[in-house]
DRENTI-257222 format. One record per residue: x, y, z of N, C-alpha, C, O in turn; chain; residue number from 0. Coordinates in pm, whole numbers. Layout:
BEGIN
<rec n_c1="X" n_c2="Y" n_c3="Z" ca_c1="X" ca_c2="Y" ca_c3="Z" c_c1="X" c_c2="Y" c_c3="Z" o_c1="X" o_c2="Y" o_c3="Z" mol="A" seq="NUM"/>
...
This chain:
BEGIN
<rec n_c1="-984" n_c2="1397" n_c3="-297" ca_c1="-937" ca_c2="1429" ca_c3="-176" c_c1="-876" c_c2="1540" c_c3="-225" o_c1="-841" o_c2="1554" o_c3="-342" mol="A" seq="0"/>
<rec n_c1="-862" n_c2="1629" n_c3="-126" ca_c1="-777" ca_c2="1718" ca_c3="-173" c_c1="-695" c_c2="1759" c_c3="-25" o_c1="-745" o_c2="1761" o_c3="88" mol="A" seq="1"/>
<rec n_c1="-533" n_c2="1796" n_c3="-72" ca_c1="-458" ca_c2="1852" ca_c3="-42" c_c1="-462" c_c2="1714" c_c3="100" o_c1="-448" o_c2="1755" o_c3="215" mol="A" seq="2"/>
<rec n_c1="-477" n_c2="1600" n_c3="81" ca_c1="-411" ca_c2="1509" ca_c3="190" c_c1="-305" c_c2="1500" c_c3="169" o_c1="-270" o_c2="1504" o_c3="51" mol="A" seq="3"/>
<rec n_c1="-190" n_c2="1480" n_c3="290" ca_c1="-45" ca_c2="1493" ca_c3="297" c_c1="15" c_c2="1351" c_c3="209" o_c1="102" o_c2="1349" o_c3="121" mol="A" seq="4"/>
<rec n_c1="-94" n_c2="1193" n_c3="285" ca_c1="-52" ca_c2="1073" ca_c3="181" c_c1="-185" c_c2="1009" c_c3="156" o_c1="-270" o_c2="972" o_c3="237" mol="A" seq="5"/>
<rec n_c1="-185" n_c2="1002" n_c3="-9" ca_c1="-294" ca_c2="993" ca_c3="-42" c_c1="-394" c_c2="821" c_c3="4" o_c1="-511" o_c2="815" o_c3="42" mol="A" seq="6"/>
<rec n_c1="-299" n_c2="703" n_c3="-17" ca_c1="-317" ca_c2="576" ca_c3="24" c_c1="-231" c_c2="519" c_c3="109" o_c1="-124" o_c2="494" o_c3="54" mol="A" seq="7"/>
<rec n_c1="-237" n_c2="486" n_c3="235" ca_c1="-180" ca_c2="452" ca_c3="299" c_c1="-239" c_c2="307" c_c3="390" o_c1="-337" o_c2="300" o_c3="465" mol="A" seq="8"/>
<rec n_c1="-129" n_c2="184" n_c3="349" ca_c1="-170" ca_c2="81" ca_c3="424" c_c1="-44" c_c2="43" c_c3="567" o_c1="72" o_c2="27" o_c3="529" mol="A" seq="9"/>
<rec n_c1="-66" n_c2="35" n_c3="684" ca_c1="17" ca_c2="39" ca_c3="802" c_c1="31" c_c2="-94" c_c3="821" o_c1="-54" o_c2="-173" o_c3="779" mol="A" seq="10"/>
<rec n_c1="138" n_c2="-132" n_c3="886" ca_c1="156" ca_c2="-278" ca_c3="929" c_c1="85" c_c2="-311" c_c3="1101" o_c1="48" o_c2="-420" o_c3="1144" mol="A" seq="11"/>
<rec n_c1="85" n_c2="-173" n_c3="1176" ca_c1="51" ca_c2="-159" ca_c3="1286" c_c1="91" c_c2="-73" c_c3="1342" o_c1="158" o_c2="7" o_c3="1276" mol="A" seq="12"/>
<rec n_c1="75" n_c2="-52" n_c3="1461" ca_c1="87" ca_c2="126" ca_c3="1606" c_c1="220" c_c2="39" c_c3="1645" o_c1="318" o_c2="112" o_c3="1654" mol="A" seq="13"/>
<rec n_c1="250" n_c2="-112" n_c3="1674" ca_c1="322" ca_c2="-163" ca_c3="1769" c_c1="232" c_c2="-172" c_c3="1943" o_c1="295" o_c2="-217" o_c3="2038" mol="A" seq="14"/>
<rec n_c1="111" n_c2="-132" n_c3="1958" ca_c1="72" ca_c2="-122" ca_c3="1999" c_c1="-41" c_c2="-232" c_c3="2036" o_c1="-124" o_c2="-268" o_c3="1952" mol="A" seq="15"/>
<rec n_c1="-38" n_c2="-305" n_c3="2225" ca_c1="-142" ca_c2="-432" ca_c3="2196" c_c1="-219" c_c2="-371" c_c3="2330" o_c1="-186" o_c2="-300" o_c3="2424" mol="A" seq="16"/>
<rec n_c1="-322" n_c2="-428" n_c3="2293" ca_c1="-478" ca_c2="-433" ca_c3="2494" c_c1="-387" c_c2="-499" c_c3="2601" o_c1="-437" o_c2="-498" o_c3="2713" mol="A" seq="17"/>
<rec n_c1="-285" n_c2="-546" n_c3="2591" ca_c1="-281" ca_c2="-670" ca_c3="2727" c_c1="-145" c_c2="-708" c_c3="2706" o_c1="-106" o_c2="-700" o_c3="2590" mol="A" seq="18"/>
<rec n_c1="-68" n_c2="-745" n_c3="2788" ca_c1="33" ca_c2="-809" ca_c3="2817" c_c1="43" c_c2="-968" c_c3="2756" o_c1="152" o_c2="-1004" o_c3="2713" mol="A" seq="19"/>
<rec n_c1="-69" n_c2="-1060" n_c3="2752" ca_c1="-99" ca_c2="-1141" ca_c3="2688" c_c1="-111" c_c2="-1160" c_c3="2567" o_c1="-178" o_c2="-1261" o_c3="2544" mol="A" seq="20"/>
<rec n_c1="-68" n_c2="-1094" n_c3="2455" ca_c1="-124" ca_c2="-1091" ca_c3="2312" c_c1="30" c_c2="-1204" c_c3="2263" o_c1="138" o_c2="-1229" o_c3="2317" mol="A" seq="21"/>
<rec n_c1="-30" n_c2="-1241" n_c3="2150" ca_c1="73" ca_c2="-1337" ca_c3="2104" c_c1="164" c_c2="-1280" c_c3="2007" o_c1="110" o_c2="-1235" o_c3="1906" mol="A" seq="22"/>
<rec n_c1="259" n_c2="-1273" n_c3="2014" ca_c1="355" ca_c2="-1192" ca_c3="1836" c_c1="347" c_c2="-1300" c_c3="1746" o_c1="403" o_c2="-1295" o_c3="1636" mol="A" seq="23"/>
<rec n_c1="271" n_c2="-1416" n_c3="1791" ca_c1="335" ca_c2="-1514" ca_c3="1630" c_c1="214" c_c2="-1481" c_c3="1541" o_c1="211" o_c2="-1493" o_c3="1418" mol="A" seq="24"/>
<rec n_c1="68" n_c2="-1414" n_c3="1660" ca_c1="-12" ca_c2="-1413" ca_c3="1547" c_c1="-38" c_c2="-1285" c_c3="1492" o_c1="-68" o_c2="-1189" o_c3="1564" mol="A" seq="25"/>
<rec n_c1="-29" n_c2="-1279" n_c3="1372" ca_c1="-44" ca_c2="-1199" ca_c3="1270" c_c1="-164" c_c2="-1236" c_c3="1157" o_c1="-210" o_c2="-1346" o_c3="1126" mol="A" seq="26"/>
<rec n_c1="-198" n_c2="-1093" n_c3="1104" ca_c1="-324" ca_c2="-1131" ca_c3="992" c_c1="-301" c_c2="-1159" c_c3="904" o_c1="-181" o_c2="-1147" o_c3="878" mol="A" seq="27"/>
<rec n_c1="-388" n_c2="-1215" n_c3="792" ca_c1="-410" ca_c2="-1237" ca_c3="660" c_c1="-512" c_c2="-1107" c_c3="587" o_c1="-633" o_c2="-1083" o_c3="591" mol="A" seq="28"/>
<rec n_c1="-395" n_c2="-1039" n_c3="520" ca_c1="-475" ca_c2="-909" ca_c3="466" c_c1="-420" c_c2="-949" c_c3="314" o_c1="-301" o_c2="-960" o_c3="282" mol="A" seq="29"/>
<rec n_c1="-551" n_c2="-969" n_c3="219" ca_c1="-569" ca_c2="-1017" ca_c3="68" c_c1="-673" c_c2="-963" c_c3="29" o_c1="-773" o_c2="-957" o_c3="101" mol="A" seq="30"/>
<rec n_c1="-667" n_c2="-909" n_c3="-104" ca_c1="-824" ca_c2="-954" ca_c3="-138" c_c1="-846" c_c2="-771" c_c3="-114" o_c1="-957" o_c2="-748" o_c3="-65" mol="A" seq="31"/>
<rec n_c1="-785" n_c2="-681" n_c3="-131" ca_c1="-855" ca_c2="-526" ca_c3="-131" c_c1="-889" c_c2="-496" c_c3="-261" o_c1="-853" o_c2="-558" o_c3="-361" mol="A" seq="32"/>
<rec n_c1="-934" n_c2="-432" n_c3="-258" ca_c1="-997" ca_c2="-304" ca_c3="-360" c_c1="-986" c_c2="-194" c_c3="-353" o_c1="-1039" o_c2="-130" o_c3="-262" mol="A" seq="33"/>
<rec n_c1="-887" n_c2="-120" n_c3="-483" ca_c1="-920" ca_c2="36" ca_c3="-407" c_c1="-959" c_c2="77" c_c3="-557" o_c1="-882" o_c2="56" o_c3="-651" mol="A" seq="34"/>
<rec n_c1="-1082" n_c2="136" n_c3="-573" ca_c1="-1112" ca_c2="172" ca_c3="-709" c_c1="-1171" c_c2="310" c_c3="-727" o_c1="-1263" o_c2="335" o_c3="-648" mol="A" seq="35"/>
<rec n_c1="-1143" n_c2="394" n_c3="-802" ca_c1="-1207" ca_c2="551" ca_c3="-846" c_c1="-1156" c_c2="597" c_c3="-754" o_c1="-1226" o_c2="572" o_c3="-656" mol="A" seq="36"/>
<rec n_c1="-1050" n_c2="665" n_c3="-719" ca_c1="-973" ca_c2="730" ca_c3="-631" c_c1="-938" c_c2="860" c_c3="-690" o_c1="-944" o_c2="843" o_c3="-812" mol="A" seq="37"/>
<rec n_c1="-906" n_c2="979" n_c3="-665" ca_c1="-890" ca_c2="1103" ca_c3="-701" c_c1="-840" c_c2="1161" c_c3="-579" o_c1="-908" o_c2="1178" o_c3="-478" mol="A" seq="38"/>
<rec n_c1="-691" n_c2="1198" n_c3="-596" ca_c1="-632" ca_c2="1245" ca_c3="-529" c_c1="-580" c_c2="1408" c_c3="-556" o_c1="-493" o_c2="1411" o_c3="-642" mol="A" seq="39"/>
<rec n_c1="-604" n_c2="1497" n_c3="-519" ca_c1="-506" ca_c2="1628" ca_c3="-624" c_c1="-406" c_c2="1742" c_c3="-453" o_c1="-381" o_c2="1757" o_c3="-334" mol="A" seq="40"/>
<rec n_c1="-402" n_c2="1759" n_c3="-512" ca_c1="-219" ca_c2="1799" ca_c3="-448" c_c1="-203" c_c2="1783" c_c3="-308" o_c1="-203" o_c2="1861" o_c3="-213" mol="A" seq="41"/>
<rec n_c1="-186" n_c2="1618" n_c3="-323" ca_c1="-117" ca_c2="1529" ca_c3="-214" c_c1="3" c_c2="1552" c_c3="-250" o_c1="50" o_c2="1565" o_c3="-364" mol="A" seq="42"/>
<rec n_c1="82" n_c2="1560" n_c3="-89" ca_c1="220" ca_c2="1653" ca_c3="-92" c_c1="338" c_c2="1527" c_c3="-86" o_c1="458" o_c2="1554" o_c3="-90" mol="A" seq="43"/>
<rec n_c1="288" n_c2="1387" n_c3="-75" ca_c1="378" ca_c2="1231" ca_c3="-56" c_c1="295" c_c2="1145" c_c3="-138" o_c1="175" o_c2="1163" o_c3="-161" mol="A" seq="44"/>
<rec n_c1="381" n_c2="1035" n_c3="-187" ca_c1="366" ca_c2="950" ca_c3="-266" c_c1="307" c_c2="862" c_c3="-156" o_c1="341" o_c2="865" o_c3="-37" mol="A" seq="45"/>
<rec n_c1="192" n_c2="764" n_c3="-222" ca_c1="126" ca_c2="665" ca_c3="-117" c_c1="248" c_c2="557" c_c3="-68" o_c1="341" o_c2="520" o_c3="-139" mol="A" seq="46"/>
<rec n_c1="226" n_c2="524" n_c3="52" ca_c1="271" ca_c2="409" ca_c3="166" c_c1="189" c_c2="292" c_c3="188" o_c1="75" o_c2="289" o_c3="235" mol="A" seq="47"/>
<rec n_c1="276" n_c2="176" n_c3="137" ca_c1="228" ca_c2="25" ca_c3="156" c_c1="286" c_c2="-32" c_c3="250" o_c1="404" o_c2="-49" o_c3="220" mol="A" seq="48"/>
<rec n_c1="259" n_c2="-76" n_c3="363" ca_c1="370" ca_c2="-189" ca_c3="432" c_c1="308" c_c2="-261" c_c3="457" o_c1="219" o_c2="-231" o_c3="536" mol="A" seq="49"/>
<rec n_c1="313" n_c2="-397" n_c3="409" ca_c1="239" ca_c2="-508" ca_c3="458" c_c1="365" c_c2="-558" c_c3="585" o_c1="461" o_c2="-490" o_c3="622" mol="A" seq="50"/>
<rec n_c1="318" n_c2="-719" n_c3="640" ca_c1="413" ca_c2="-734" ca_c3="724" c_c1="489" c_c2="-830" c_c3="694" o_c1="431" o_c2="-921" o_c3="635" mol="A" seq="51"/>
<rec n_c1="659" n_c2="-856" n_c3="723" ca_c1="703" ca_c2="-950" ca_c3="655" c_c1="677" c_c2="-1036" c_c3="679" o_c1="710" o_c2="-1106" o_c3="584" mol="A" seq="52"/>
<rec n_c1="604" n_c2="-1133" n_c3="796" ca_c1="605" ca_c2="-1247" ca_c3="793" c_c1="484" c_c2="-1285" c_c3="783" o_c1="448" o_c2="-1381" o_c3="850" mol="A" seq="53"/>
<rec n_c1="371" n_c2="-1201" n_c3="675" ca_c1="239" ca_c2="-1201" ca_c3="679" c_c1="213" c_c2="-1103" c_c3="578" o_c1="118" o_c2="-1029" o_c3="604" mol="A" seq="54"/>
<rec n_c1="296" n_c2="-1072" n_c3="427" ca_c1="222" ca_c2="-987" ca_c3="353" c_c1="117" c_c2="-982" c_c3="335" o_c1="42" o_c2="-1075" o_c3="365" mol="A" seq="55"/>
<rec n_c1="64" n_c2="-840" n_c3="261" ca_c1="-17" ca_c2="-814" ca_c3="204" c_c1="-88" c_c2="-867" c_c3="66" o_c1="-56" o_c2="-799" o_c3="-32" mol="A" seq="56"/>
<rec n_c1="-138" n_c2="-928" n_c3="50" ca_c1="-145" ca_c2="-994" ca_c3="-160" c_c1="-272" c_c2="-968" c_c3="-168" o_c1="-352" o_c2="-971" o_c3="-74" mol="A" seq="57"/>
<rec n_c1="-301" n_c2="-934" n_c3="-315" ca_c1="-391" ca_c2="-948" ca_c3="-362" c_c1="-486" c_c2="-813" c_c3="-385" o_c1="-606" o_c2="-795" o_c3="-408" mol="A" seq="58"/>
<rec n_c1="-364" n_c2="-725" n_c3="-367" ca_c1="-397" ca_c2="-538" ca_c3="-343" c_c1="-445" c_c2="-522" c_c3="-530" o_c1="-378" o_c2="-514" o_c3="-633" mol="A" seq="59"/>
<rec n_c1="-595" n_c2="-525" n_c3="-500" ca_c1="-631" ca_c2="-466" ca_c3="-687" c_c1="-646" c_c2="-284" c_c3="-656" o_c1="-712" o_c2="-219" o_c3="-575" mol="A" seq="60"/>
<rec n_c1="-564" n_c2="-252" n_c3="-749" ca_c1="-591" ca_c2="-49" ca_c3="-740" c_c1="-626" c_c2="-4" c_c3="-882" o_c1="-544" o_c2="-13" o_c3="-974" mol="A" seq="61"/>
<rec n_c1="-786" n_c2="58" n_c3="-904" ca_c1="-807" ca_c2="99" ca_c3="-1060" c_c1="-846" c_c2="227" c_c3="-1054" o_c1="-874" o_c2="296" o_c3="-956" mol="A" seq="62"/>
<rec n_c1="-844" n_c2="262" n_c3="-1210" ca_c1="-865" ca_c2="377" ca_c3="-1138" c_c1="-831" c_c2="476" c_c3="-1071" o_c1="-909" o_c2="570" o_c3="-1057" mol="A" seq="63"/>
<rec n_c1="-681" n_c2="478" n_c3="-1002" ca_c1="-653" ca_c2="545" ca_c3="-887" c_c1="-568" c_c2="655" c_c3="-959" o_c1="-449" o_c2="624" o_c3="-967" mol="A" seq="64"/>
<rec n_c1="-604" n_c2="797" n_c3="-1022" ca_c1="-523" ca_c2="916" ca_c3="-1013" c_c1="-505" c_c2="1002" c_c3="-868" o_c1="-580" o_c2="1022" o_c3="-772" mol="A" seq="65"/>
<rec n_c1="-370" n_c2="1043" n_c3="-903" ca_c1="-315" ca_c2="1156" ca_c3="-789" c_c1="-232" c_c2="1237" c_c3="-885" o_c1="-157" o_c2="1205" o_c3="-977" mol="A" seq="66"/>
<rec n_c1="-274" n_c2="1364" n_c3="-829" ca_c1="-267" ca_c2="1513" ca_c3="-915" c_c1="-204" c_c2="1548" c_c3="-826" o_c1="-236" o_c2="1551" o_c3="-707" mol="A" seq="67"/>
<rec n_c1="-84" n_c2="1588" n_c3="-886" ca_c1="-32" ca_c2="1678" ca_c3="-751" c_c1="109" c_c2="1624" c_c3="-687" o_c1="195" o_c2="1694" o_c3="-633" mol="A" seq="68"/>
<rec n_c1="111" n_c2="1533" n_c3="-698" ca_c1="241" ca_c2="1424" ca_c3="-643" c_c1="332" c_c2="1446" c_c3="-733" o_c1="319" o_c2="1413" o_c3="-851" mol="A" seq="69"/>
<rec n_c1="453" n_c2="1514" n_c3="-676" ca_c1="588" ca_c2="1514" ca_c3="-744" c_c1="604" c_c2="1373" c_c3="-814" o_c1="597" o_c2="1270" o_c3="-747" mol="A" seq="70"/>
<rec n_c1="631" n_c2="1369" n_c3="-985" ca_c1="689" ca_c2="1252" ca_c3="-1048" c_c1="807" c_c2="1175" c_c3="-1001" o_c1="843" o_c2="1068" o_c3="-1050" mol="A" seq="71"/>
<rec n_c1="861" n_c2="1233" n_c3="-911" ca_c1="1037" ca_c2="1191" ca_c3="-852" c_c1="967" c_c2="1114" c_c3="-731" o_c1="1031" o_c2="1030" o_c3="-667" mol="A" seq="72"/>
<rec n_c1="852" n_c2="1141" n_c3="-705" ca_c1="845" ca_c2="1027" ca_c3="-559" c_c1="824" c_c2="946" c_c3="-603" o_c1="747" o_c2="956" o_c3="-698" mol="A" seq="73"/>
<rec n_c1="876" n_c2="808" n_c3="-568" ca_c1="809" ca_c2="691" ca_c3="-571" c_c1="717" c_c2="656" c_c3="-434" o_c1="727" o_c2="702" o_c3="-320" mol="A" seq="74"/>
<rec n_c1="609" n_c2="539" n_c3="-497" ca_c1="551" ca_c2="503" ca_c3="-350" c_c1="640" c_c2="419" c_c3="-256" o_c1="744" o_c2="385" o_c3="-314" mol="A" seq="75"/>
<rec n_c1="632" n_c2="385" n_c3="-156" ca_c1="694" ca_c2="330" ca_c3="-70" c_c1="598" c_c2="183" c_c3="-52" o_c1="482" o_c2="172" o_c3="-13" mol="A" seq="76"/>
<rec n_c1="695" n_c2="78" n_c3="-96" ca_c1="609" ca_c2="-22" ca_c3="-59" c_c1="707" c_c2="-182" c_c3="-2" o_c1="817" o_c2="-223" o_c3="-37" mol="A" seq="77"/>
<rec n_c1="622" n_c2="-230" n_c3="82" ca_c1="704" ca_c2="-317" ca_c3="137" c_c1="615" c_c2="-444" c_c3="192" o_c1="519" o_c2="-442" o_c3="269" mol="A" seq="78"/>
<rec n_c1="685" n_c2="-563" n_c3="121" ca_c1="569" ca_c2="-678" ca_c3="187" c_c1="460" c_c2="-659" c_c3="137" o_c1="371" o_c2="-684" o_c3="219" mol="A" seq="79"/>
<rec n_c1="408" n_c2="-613" n_c3="-1" ca_c1="230" ca_c2="-608" ca_c3="-46" c_c1="335" c_c2="-678" c_c3="-194" o_c1="455" o_c2="-665" o_c3="-218" mol="A" seq="80"/>
<rec n_c1="230" n_c2="-750" n_c3="-263" ca_c1="161" ca_c2="-731" ca_c3="-375" c_c1="47" c_c2="-755" c_c3="-475" o_c1="-46" o_c2="-825" o_c3="-436" mol="A" seq="81"/>
<rec n_c1="43" n_c2="-713" n_c3="-578" ca_c1="-64" ca_c2="-742" ca_c3="-621" c_c1="-122" c_c2="-612" c_c3="-785" o_c1="-24" o_c2="-569" o_c3="-846" mol="A" seq="82"/>
<rec n_c1="-232" n_c2="-574" n_c3="-828" ca_c1="-233" ca_c2="-539" ca_c3="-966" c_c1="-276" c_c2="-396" c_c3="-957" o_c1="-310" o_c2="-330" o_c3="-859" mol="A" seq="83"/>
<rec n_c1="-267" n_c2="-367" n_c3="-1074" ca_c1="-265" ca_c2="-187" ca_c3="-1101" c_c1="-315" c_c2="-218" c_c3="-1266" o_c1="-272" o_c2="-307" o_c3="-1339" mol="A" seq="84"/>
<rec n_c1="-430" n_c2="-106" n_c3="-1301" ca_c1="-444" ca_c2="-103" ca_c3="-1437" c_c1="-370" c_c2="-1" c_c3="-1511" o_c1="-388" o_c2="11" o_c3="-1632" mol="A" seq="85"/>
<rec n_c1="-261" n_c2="97" n_c3="-1428" ca_c1="-163" ca_c2="127" ca_c3="-1460" c_c1="-31" c_c2="77" c_c3="-1476" o_c1="8" o_c2="-40" o_c3="-1471" mol="A" seq="86"/>
<rec n_c1="38" n_c2="190" n_c3="-1498" ca_c1="186" ca_c2="142" ca_c3="-1453" c_c1="181" c_c2="55" c_c3="-1290" o_c1="97" o_c2="34" o_c3="-1202" mol="A" seq="87"/>
<rec n_c1="323" n_c2="25" n_c3="-1315" ca_c1="337" ca_c2="-81" ca_c3="-1150" c_c1="362" c_c2="35" c_c3="-1100" o_c1="431" o_c2="119" o_c3="-1158" mol="A" seq="88"/>
<rec n_c1="295" n_c2="57" n_c3="-954" ca_c1="358" ca_c2="150" ca_c3="-856" c_c1="447" c_c2="157" c_c3="-765" o_c1="484" o_c2="251" o_c3="-695" mol="A" seq="89"/>
<rec n_c1="507" n_c2="-39" n_c3="-774" ca_c1="595" ca_c2="-35" ca_c3="-672" c_c1="736" c_c2="-31" c_c3="-723" o_c1="758" o_c2="-62" o_c3="-840" mol="A" seq="90"/>
<rec n_c1="822" n_c2="0" n_c3="-652" ca_c1="974" ca_c2="-8" ca_c3="-688" c_c1="1005" c_c2="-179" c_c3="-686" o_c1="966" o_c2="-251" o_c3="-595" mol="A" seq="91"/>
<rec n_c1="1071" n_c2="-218" n_c3="-785" ca_c1="1072" ca_c2="-382" ca_c3="-774" c_c1="1141" c_c2="-454" c_c3="-650" o_c1="1121" o_c2="-573" o_c3="-624" mol="A" seq="92"/>
<rec n_c1="1237" n_c2="-358" n_c3="-566" ca_c1="1280" ca_c2="-402" ca_c3="-478" c_c1="1235" c_c2="-422" c_c3="-398" o_c1="1275" o_c2="-523" o_c3="-340" mol="A" seq="93"/>
<rec n_c1="1127" n_c2="-350" n_c3="-338" ca_c1="1036" ca_c2="-365" ca_c3="-235" c_c1="929" c_c2="-472" c_c3="-240" o_c1="915" o_c2="-553" o_c3="-148" mol="A" seq="94"/>
<rec n_c1="865" n_c2="-472" n_c3="-330" ca_c1="772" ca_c2="-515" ca_c3="-295" c_c1="773" c_c2="-694" c_c3="-318" o_c1="860" o_c2="-735" o_c3="-395" mol="A" seq="95"/>
<rec n_c1="684" n_c2="-796" n_c3="-256" ca_c1="681" ca_c2="-950" ca_c3="-265" c_c1="633" c_c2="-996" c_c3="-356" o_c1="573" o_c2="-951" o_c3="-454" mol="A" seq="96"/>
<rec n_c1="679" n_c2="-1154" n_c3="-301" ca_c1="697" ca_c2="-1214" ca_c3="-405" c_c1="654" c_c2="-1188" c_c3="-549" o_c1="726" o_c2="-1108" o_c3="-608" mol="A" seq="97"/>
<rec n_c1="538" n_c2="-1246" n_c3="-627" ca_c1="559" ca_c2="-1173" ca_c3="-822" c_c1="538" c_c2="-1033" c_c3="-827" o_c1="558" o_c2="-975" o_c3="-934" mol="A" seq="98"/>
<rec n_c1="492" n_c2="-958" n_c3="-706" ca_c1="454" ca_c2="-781" ca_c3="-739" c_c1="392" c_c2="-741" c_c3="-797" o_c1="299" o_c2="-819" o_c3="-819" mol="A" seq="99"/>
<rec n_c1="380" n_c2="-631" n_c3="-857" ca_c1="291" ca_c2="-566" ca_c3="-925" c_c1="271" c_c2="-579" c_c3="-1056" o_c1="341" o_c2="-498" o_c3="-1116" mol="A" seq="100"/>
<rec n_c1="202" n_c2="-653" n_c3="-1133" ca_c1="154" ca_c2="-676" ca_c3="-1260" c_c1="62" c_c2="-595" c_c3="-1337" o_c1="-40" o_c2="-558" o_c3="-1279" mol="A" seq="101"/>
<rec n_c1="80" n_c2="-563" n_c3="-1453" ca_c1="1" ca_c2="-454" ca_c3="-1497" c_c1="-97" c_c2="-543" c_c3="-1540" o_c1="-74" o_c2="-664" o_c3="-1537" mol="A" seq="102"/>
<rec n_c1="-210" n_c2="-497" n_c3="-1580" ca_c1="-399" ca_c2="-518" ca_c3="-1595" c_c1="-432" c_c2="-453" c_c3="-1688" o_c1="-551" o_c2="-448" o_c3="-1721" mol="A" seq="103"/>
């Protein structure tokens, strides 16, 4: 990817529903997602991983993810997510859910 504003983004939703009969307590189960062999060049923002408070995204695995051009002062924005990476932990301790990010 070149010149992508946000190189990796998980969104908790758009707050838009197809009809008035939707169940606000029905939440998805998001787990076991792998992101591998990603190269981003000249991205302007750090990745954003936003899970759902009552249904956190878990088992996210990132391997061989390289973000070139993102300022080292920018932190990944993570809420209600947990997973693994083959590099340094990517999420700030107070922002992840459960056991959080574990180096592998």
